[in-house]
Phi, psi and omega in degrees: 000317181303321180300324180293318179296318178298319180297315180299314181297320181292326185280318187226345181065186180230094172226157187305320184293343185251007183303317177301317178297319180299316180297316179296321180297316179300317180294320182296320183267357173081039176230161179267156177294321179295322178297321178297314182297322177296317180297319184290334182275348180288147174290151179296129182290160178298324180295318180293321176299319179298315179297319180294321178294317178297319180299319179295318179293320179296315180298320180294319178293317180301318179290319182298328180259027171055038176061027181257349182264129171277186187293331181294314180287324175298317178299316179297319179295321177297317178297319179296333179272004177097002179283145175249101185208148178275153181294328181295322178293320177299315179298319181294315181295320178296322177296319180295327181271356179071030181270102182242123183290151178293149185252148181292151177272166181301146179286136173229132186271151171249004186287131171233107185290145177264109183293345182258006183293147177294149181295129178227135185276163175265108181270356184258315179052047176064016174263097186262035175248155177209143182277339184226148177293145174074018182248340178212121186227144176245144180231153177193172180234142171223178183229150181231132181281133171227168178291342178270355184122188183289143169245129182258138183237125173250135182229157170234128182239128179282124182294336184289325182223012177060020181276139172281109185260351177201142177202158178209149179226145180197174179271015178218169177233042176285171184302327181300335178296311181288331177294322178298322177295320177295316180300320179298314180296322179292317180302324181274003178067034186254006177239129178266158176303138182072015176299136176283124179251099188259146179201183171276189183262030177298156185300329180295320186273349177249007181287158178298320181300316182291316180297322178292325178297315179295320179296319179299323182269001180061050176244150184265131184273134178215138177223152176279181180282156181294132176076010181246090183296334180292341177290348176227041190296328181296317178295318180295323179296320178297315181297323178297318179295315180302311185286319182291319188267346181224298191299315183290351177261001185241162169235124183251106179290332181225159175295323180299319178296317179296317179301313182296318182292316182291320177299319178295319179297317180294309187287314188269327183256299188300310183285334188243344184234327185289140186243091179294142177297330180295340179258017182069032181058044169243158179279157174305321179296319179295320179295318177298315181297317179297318180297313181293321179294320180294325180283330175292321180293325180288000000 
């Protein structure tokens, strides 16, 4: 019944000039005018006030995360902020407000397999979990459109906490690009000896230069099967998030502008603010901090 009264008020209000419209509206939805006036004179209930406050918080979070969060992540953010609310109510309120998160675009590969590459086994076999930081990492390359042409991005993601621990960008996708990403992770002390370095079978990752680099650093080489994007699904998932939540909402006039924006998104948002469901809606930075604190205590 309340929904009908809310609908009437939203549609025509109550002013003298609109009384005929108001009477017809009451008849159409099957309520009395006296019932409407009684409802309108009641004070707002505590439950309704609570819903309105939640709706404002949900709207603010949805805007803060650039319309990229669905109800599950919005619900998780509310819980992290101390709210006690069920996910079903969050989903209902978002539906009532028409808050629909942006959806990922179709996957397109940049992989070009090297038919002459030495045989390398798959040490991951689609298991993208790890018990310790710096022991299992996935790498891949993607491209970003700018007015100056393509910008290529190579990343390394730690399976233990989904953190981007190394990345490099350039106007080419030669092997040196992926080597630079490895060097960044090594400089920051984020790769352990014998760490599995997993990727697809692109020419950059199966080249002699790359294999020699891993051998020099005492890292283990691993690649998925040819034509099987799911063998490197964690890396593909990150690129989908990057493009869906940032790149497709931007226009980059220069490669330099794109580099600065993407680096900021990775460092300031993805690693420190974004809450993947795979991490129990914690950030990669929080998982790293918990891991290091537990090992210090031990």
